[in-house]
C-alpha positions as semicolon CSV with decimal commas, in nm:
position;residue;x (nm);y (nm);z (nm)
1;M;2,591;3,738;-6,036
2;T;2,750;3,722;-6,377
3;N;2,848;3,408;-6,563
4;D;3,194;3,415;-6,404
5;Y;3,050;3,285;-6,081
6;Q;2,801;3,028;-6,192
7;R;2,888;2,687;-6,056
8;T;3,130;2,611;-6,336
9;G;3,343;2,912;-6,236
10;P;3,576;3,105;-6,464
11;R;3,782;2,911;-6,715
12;R;4,043;3,159;-6,834
13;V;4,342;2,931;-6,824
14;G;4,678;3,104;-6,842
15;Q;4,554;3,451;-6,760
16;V;4,683;3,686;-6,494
17;K;4,462;3,990;-6,512
18;E;4,557;4,326;-6,359
19;V;4,264;4,510;-6,201
20;T;4,268;4,857;-6,045
21;S;3,904;4,964;-6,076
22;L;3,639;4,896;-5,812
23;S;3,379;4,899;-6,089
24;N;3,533;4,598;-6,264
25;P;3,251;4,340;-6,303
26;I;3,467;4,054;-6,173
27;I;3,546;4,255;-5,859
28;K;3,177;4,333;-5,815
29;D;3,097;3,963;-5,836
30;I;3,363;3,878;-5,579
31;K;3,239;4,151;-5,344
32;A;2,888;4,011;-5,377
33;L;3,010;3,693;-5,205
34;T;2,975;3,879;-4,875
35;N;2,598;3,824;-4,925
36;K;2,456;3,484;-4,831
37;K;2,214;3,484;-5,124
38;D;2,495;3,536;-5,374
39;R;2,708;3,266;-5,210
40;E;2,420;3,021;-5,234
41;E;2,348;3,106;-5,598
42;S;2,712;3,084;-5,705
43;G;2,826;2,801;-5,478
44;A;3,139;3,004;-5,405
45;F;3,295;3,173;-5,103
46;M;3,594;3,384;-5,005
47;A;3,896;3,290;-4,790
48;E;4,155;3,545;-4,684
49;G;4,524;3,488;-4,633
50;L;4,801;3,298;-4,808
51;K;4,809;3,020;-4,546
52;L;4,436;2,950;-4,583
53;V;4,464;2,940;-4,961
54;I;4,762;2,705;-4,947
55;D;4,585;2,479;-4,695
56;A;4,272;2,466;-4,911
57;L;4,466;2,374;-5,224
58;E;4,663;2,106;-5,039
59;L;4,334;1,955;-4,918
60;G;4,196;1,944;-5,270
61;W;3,945;2,230;-5,263
62;S;3,856;2,375;-5,602
63;I;3,973;2,733;-5,650
64;R;3,794;2,959;-5,896
65;T;3,987;3,283;-5,853
66;L;4,304;3,396;-5,680
67;V;4,338;3,764;-5,592
68;Y;4,667;3,909;-5,472
69;A;4,799;4,258;-5,403
70;K;5,061;4,412;-5,631
71;A;5,298;4,417;-5,334
72;A;5,282;4,036;-5,318
73;K;5,388;3,989;-5,679
74;G;5,708;3,792;-5,714
75;K;5,690;3,631;-5,370
76;P;5,769;3,259;-5,421
77;L;5,467;3,117;-5,234
78;V;5,229;3,358;-5,406
79;E;5,374;3,265;-5,743
80;Q;5,333;2,895;-5,662
81;V;4,969;2,943;-5,561
82;A;4,905;3,147;-5,875
83;A;5,055;2,872;-6,090
84;K;4,835;2,610;-5,920
85;T;4,527;2,825;-5,970
86;I;4,595;2,863;-6,340
87;A;4,673;2,490;-6,371
88;H;4,332;2,415;-6,222
89;G;4,156;2,642;-6,469
90;G;4,113;2,936;-6,232
91;L;4,159;3,307;-6,285
92;V;4,439;3,507;-6,121
93;L;4,389;3,875;-6,045
94;E;4,662;4,120;-5,951
95;V;4,493;4,414;-5,780
96;S;4,564;4,738;-5,602
97;E;4,543;4,754;-5,223
98;K;4,235;4,973;-5,261
99;V;4,059;4,695;-5,450
100;L;4,171;4,433;-5,198
101;S;4,046;4,645;-4,907
102;S;3,711;4,679;-5,081
103;I;3,685;4,303;-5,136
104;T;3,772;4,208;-4,777
105;R;3,617;4,509;-4,606
106;R;3,941;4,568;-4,418
107;D;4,167;4,872;-4,400
108;N;4,473;4,648;-4,374
109;P;4,376;4,345;-4,579
110;Q;4,558;4,018;-4,620
111;M;4,771;4,018;-4,934
112;V;4,601;3,712;-5,084
113;V;4,236;3,609;-5,122
114;G;4,103;3,287;-5,272
115;I;3,755;3,224;-5,413
116;F;3,665;2,858;-5,365
117;E;3,377;2,628;-5,446
118;Q;3,168;2,534;-5,144
119;R;3,185;2,175;-5,026
120;W;2,913;2,010;-4,816
121;K;2,909;1,659;-4,671
122;K;2,584;1,466;-4,704
123;L;2,420;1,350;-4,382
124;E;2,354;1,003;-4,522
125;D;2,726;0,963;-4,594
126;L;2,815;0,990;-4,224
127;S;2,863;0,651;-4,056
128;P;3,054;0,729;-3,738
129;G;3,268;0,457;-3,586
130;A;3,307;0,369;-3,220
131;N;3,596;0,607;-3,154
132;E;3,451;0,908;-3,332
133;T;3,303;1,231;-3,199
134;L;3,076;1,460;-3,401
135;V;2,927;1,797;-3,312
136;A;2,566;1,887;-3,391
137;L;2,467;2,252;-3,350
138;D;2,105;2,353;-3,325
139;R;2,032;2,688;-3,492
140;V;2,374;2,840;-3,419
141;R;2,346;3,207;-3,516
142;D;2,676;3,376;-3,440
143;P;2,945;3,351;-3,713
144;G;3,224;3,387;-3,457
145;N;3,083;3,104;-3,249
146;L;3,044;2,876;-3,549
147;G;3,392;2,951;-3,678
148;T;3,547;2,890;-3,337
149;I;3,356;2,563;-3,297
150;I;3,472;2,438;-3,638
151;R;3,830;2,528;-3,545
152;T;3,797;2,359;-3,205
153;A;3,632;2,050;-3,352
154;D;3,926;2,020;-3,590
155;A;4,176;2,059;-3,304
156;A;3,996;1,799;-3,093
157;G;3,987;1,544;-3,374
158;A;3,611;1,549;-3,432
159;S;3,481;1,383;-3,750
160;A;3,224;1,641;-3,862
161;V;3,014;1,943;-3,766
162;L;2,640;1,915;-3,828
163;L;2,432;2,231;-3,865
164;V;2,076;2,156;-3,756
165;G;1,796;2,391;-3,859
166;E;1,846;2,755;-3,960
167;C;2,213;2,815;-3,885
168;T;2,455;3,088;-3,979
169;D;2,652;3,022;-4,297
170;P;2,984;2,840;-4,243
171;F;3,109;2,998;-4,566
172;S;3,049;3,360;-4,466
173;L;3,358;3,577;-4,455
174;E;3,331;3,616;-4,076
175;T;3,294;3,243;-4,011
176;V;3,577;3,143;-4,243
177;R;3,803;3,396;-4,068
178;A;3,714;3,251;-3,729
179;T;3,789;2,893;-3,841
180;M;4,150;2,991;-3,920
181;G;4,143;2,741;-4,207
182;S;3,973;2,452;-4,027
183;V;3,668;2,493;-4,252
184;F;3,884;2,324;-4,517
185;A;3,979;2,035;-4,289
186;I;3,656;1,917;-4,125
187;P;3,338;1,807;-4,303
188;V;3,031;2,029;-4,255
189;V;2,674;1,903;-4,295
190;K;2,346;2,094;-4,297
191;C;2,013;1,933;-4,219
192;S;1,673;1,992;-4,065
193;A;1,590;1,882;-3,712
194;E;1,373;1,604;-3,856
195;E;1,654;1,481;-4,080
196;F;1,895;1,484;-3,786
197;L;1,656;1,287;-3,565
198;G;1,606;1,025;-3,835
199;W;1,979;0,996;-3,900
200;Q;2,081;0,968;-3,533
201;K;1,854;0,668;-3,489
202;R;2,020;0,497;-3,786
203;A;2,374;0,604;-3,698
204;G;2,387;0,393;-3,384
205;G;2,591;0,634;-3,175
206;Q;2,497;0,804;-2,850
207;V;2,367;1,160;-2,849
208;V;2,495;1,361;-2,554
209;A;2,314;1,693;-2,523
210;T;2,402;1,986;-2,300
211;H;2,100;2,126;-2,123
212;L;2,043;2,356;-1,826
213;A;1,823;2,084;-1,683
214;G;2,076;1,815;-1,764
215;A;2,042;1,508;-1,549
216;V;2,413;1,439;-1,491
217;D;2,753;1,606;-1,474
218;Y;2,914;1,596;-1,820
219;R;3,225;1,430;-1,670
220;T;3,034;1,118;-1,566
221;V;2,943;1,009;-1,920
222;D;3,145;0,741;-2,100
223;Y;3,224;0,907;-2,432
224;A;3,435;0,616;-2,555
225;K;3,188;0,326;-2,551
226;K;3,041;0,414;-2,892
227;A;3,033;0,698;-3,143
228;T;2,930;1,021;-2,971
229;I;2,727;1,306;-3,118
230;L;2,759;1,615;-2,900
231;L;2,435;1,809;-2,939
232;M;2,460;2,178;-2,851
233;G;2,169;2,424;-2,836
234;N;2,104;2,770;-2,973
235;E;2,289;3,060;-2,805
236;Q;1,974;3,222;-2,666
237;S;1,711;2,951;-2,627
238;G;1,908;2,630;-2,589
239;L;1,775;2,300;-2,720
240;P;1,407;2,261;-2,813
241;D;1,217;1,982;-2,641
242;N;1,210;1,753;-2,945
243;L;1,589;1,745;-2,969
244;A;1,651;1,730;-2,594
245;K;1,412;1,436;-2,553
246;A;1,580;1,247;-2,835
247;A;1,920;1,260;-2,663
248;D;2,053;0,948;-2,493
249;R;2,203;1,163;-2,218
250;T;2,136;1,523;-2,119
251;V;2,425;1,671;-1,925
252;R;2,520;1,992;-1,751
253;I;2,854;2,167;-1,709
254;P;2,875;2,264;-1,339
255;Q;2,955;2,631;-1,282
256;Q;3,044;2,856;-0,992
257;G;3,008;3,231;-0,957
258;R;2,726;3,445;-1,085
259;A;2,734;3,334;-1,450
260;D;2,442;3,105;-1,528
261;S;2,568;2,983;-1,866
262;L;2,873;2,955;-2,090
263;N;2,932;3,093;-2,436
264;L;2,833;2,829;-2,692
265;A;3,181;2,797;-2,838
266;V;3,335;2,761;-2,490
267;A;3,079;2,501;-2,383
268;T;3,135;2,304;-2,703
269;A;3,512;2,314;-2,648
270;V;3,466;2,177;-2,295
271;M;3,255;1,890;-2,427
272;L;3,486;1,815;-2,720
273;F;3,798;1,787;-2,511
274;E;3,623;1,580;-2,244
275;S;3,526;1,337;-2,518
276;R;3,882;1,347;-2,651
277;R;4,016;1,274;-2,300
278;H;3,808;0,956;-2,285
279;L;3,927;0,843;-2,627
280;L;4,291;0,910;-2,536
281;S;4,251;0,706;-2,220
282;L;4,145;0,414;-2,439
283;D;4,471;0,443;-2,632
284;D;4,667;0,429;-2,307
285;K;4,508;0,099;-2,200
């Protein structure tokens, strides 16, 4: 990566730069953000779509570069976002549709792309209260699953998503797309299994883990008596023994038919909204 995408980001205040060449070094740096290694080195990532960019700015995320198609020039919301980007010391690029397609790897790209600084929550900063639900994902590998879970966790009012072990990158282009902007709204933490186990003992909440050999029906658990950490296993292998044994409750989601398991994102959604149902019932009392 070039100096433009070191952690300080570009500082070309007041510039709107027109770019039409795919060989432009800034465009090459932005395209490199599709690679995990480059995202990690630069601390940056890409978000597509005007709504996502607006949401991110409203939630205080730091924008490094705004890219918009020539056809979007003059549109009031695009102009407002461009002004905010410049005011925050970012760079604004007006590009051809060919360049935008190359950046997003889409034939019909969104008209606006934002390059933002990554934001991670620290595990030690999480102190869940009695009415909170968090999601911990063990070695989640599929970007679509992770993005959908982050979106669902946001919709269900969860406090955070914890990525335990070697997980897919929440800031990959595919995952950010699948979150539909919720990646900007819900804290994301990454940690090792050992760090998670140490933290959950200190956190004081209950860990409810889904497991094929779960002892009880997931609907019989009281999710409202204390903070709940929903622990969900890897798509292929489920939870390892060390995590399953550390759970306060291991539960199963009863199923009919020939399917022997649910998609991870679907199973997590079932658990999240069951927990939410318990918390809402508290409000009604």
